[in-house]
C-alpha positions, 0 to 999 in steps of 0.5 A: 417953424423958422424960429424953431430951426434957428433955436435948433442951430443955436442949441447945436452951437452951444453943444459943440462949445460946451463939449469942448470945455467939458472935455478940457476940464475933465482931462485936466482933472484926470491928469492932475490926480493921475486918474485914468481918463476912462474912469473920469469918463465913466463917472464925472463926464457921464453924469454931465452928459446925462443931464439932458436925459435926467431933465427930459425924463423927469419932466415927462414923468412928472406930467404923466408922459410915461412913454417919453420917460421910458423911451428916452432911457431905453432909446438913449442906451441904444443910441449911445452904443449903436451910434455914438460908440460905433462912430468912435470905434469905427474911427479908431480901434482901441488897441488896449482897453483898460479892463481894470476901469472898464469892467466896473461900469459894465458889471453894474450896467448888466446888473441894473439891466437884468433888474430892469428887464425882469420887472418889464417882462414879469409885471410890466409896471415900475413901482416907486420902490424899483425907482428907489432901488435903481437910484441906490444902485447909482449911489453904490456904483459912484461910491465904489468907483470913487473909493477905488480911484482914490485908494490908488487901485486905479491910479494911472500908471506912469507908462499910461502917460504920454511922457510929455511934461504938461503944464497943469492949469489951475484947478479952479479953471478945470472945474469952471470948464467942467461946470460951464461945459455941462451947463452949455451942454444941458441948455443946448440939448434942451433947445435941440430937443424942444425945437426938434420936436416942433420940427418933427411934428411939423413934418408929421413924425409919429409921437411914439417914434419921436420918444425912442428915436428923436428924443433919445438922439437929441438927449444923447447929443452931449455924448456924441459931442463929447465923443467926437471932441475927445476923439479929436483931442486924442482922448478916446478912452475918455469917450469910451468910459463916457458911453458905458457910464452914460448907459448905466446912468440912463438905467439907474439915474434917469429911469430911477428918477423918473420912476420915483417921481411918477411910477409907470407901466411899460408903454404898449402903444406899438405892437407886433402881431399883438405883442408889445414891440418894446419887449420884443425889440427895444429891450433885447436890442439894448442888451445885445448892442451893449454885450456886442460892444463890451464882452469882446473888450473884456475878453480880449482887451480890444475893440475893433472897427468891425464892431463899430461898423456892425453897430452902425448897421444895427442902429440904421436898421432899428431906426428904419424899423421904428419909422416904417413898421 
C-alpha cells in the first residue's frame, strides 16, 4: 500500500508538469498560425489528454473487461463536463464563446451520442461494425476541422489577439513541449490509475463503482490538469475546447477503439428495480450535462457561473448514487 501511495503521488507530479508543457506547446502553435485556441483545444489538446482513456479502455477491451471499457468512456464524459468544465466555468464566466469553433465539436458529439445511445437502448450490444463507424466519425471530424482551420474560415481575428507583441518560440520547441507534455500526462495518468485502483481495492471500493467513477476520474485528470493550467495561464478558451473535444473523442475514439478490438454488451451488473442502471442513469446523465453546458453557449454565446455550480452539484450527487445506491 505504501509503494502504491508513493507512485500515485509521482503520477500526480508528472501530470502537473506534463499539463504545463502541453498547454505551452499548444498555445504556441495556436498563436504561430493564428488559429483560435478553442480550436486547438478541441483537436490537438483533446487527443493528447484522451490518451489515457484510449490506453485504459483498449487494454480493458483486449482482456475482456467490457465494464471498464464502457464505464471509462461514459464516466469520463460525465466527469469532464460536470466536474472539470464546471470548475473552470465556476471560476470564470465565459463572456463570449466563439460559436464558430465551438459548434462543430458539439454537433459531432451529439451525433455520435445519438448513435451510441440508440445502439445501447435497442440492441444492448456494440458490434465491431459500430466501432468502425465511430472511428470513421472521428476521422471525418478531424478532417473537417483541420480543413476549416487552414482554409482561413476559423483563423483568429486581429481583435481576438491581446494586442501585445509576443516573441514566438521556435516551432520545434512548441512541438517538443506538446509531445513531452502528452507523454508525461499519459505516464502520470497510468501511475495514478494503476495505483489508485490498488488503494481503492484496499479500502474496499466495489469494482463496478471504480469503473464509472475512480477510473473515469483518473483518466480524466489530464483534462483537469490542462483545464486548471489553461485557466491559470489565461487561456480559458483552450480549456473549454479541450473538454468538448475530449468528450467527443471519448465516444468516437476511445469507445470506437475498444469496440473494434473486442465487441461487448452494455454492462448490466448494477440494477434499479430490475432495470439496467446505466440505461436509466449513466447515458441520460451524460446527454443532459453536455446539453446543459453547450446549448446555452450556442444560443447566447455565454457560459455563466450558475451552470458550473449546478454541474458540480450534479456530479456530487452522481458519485453519491454510485457509492451508496
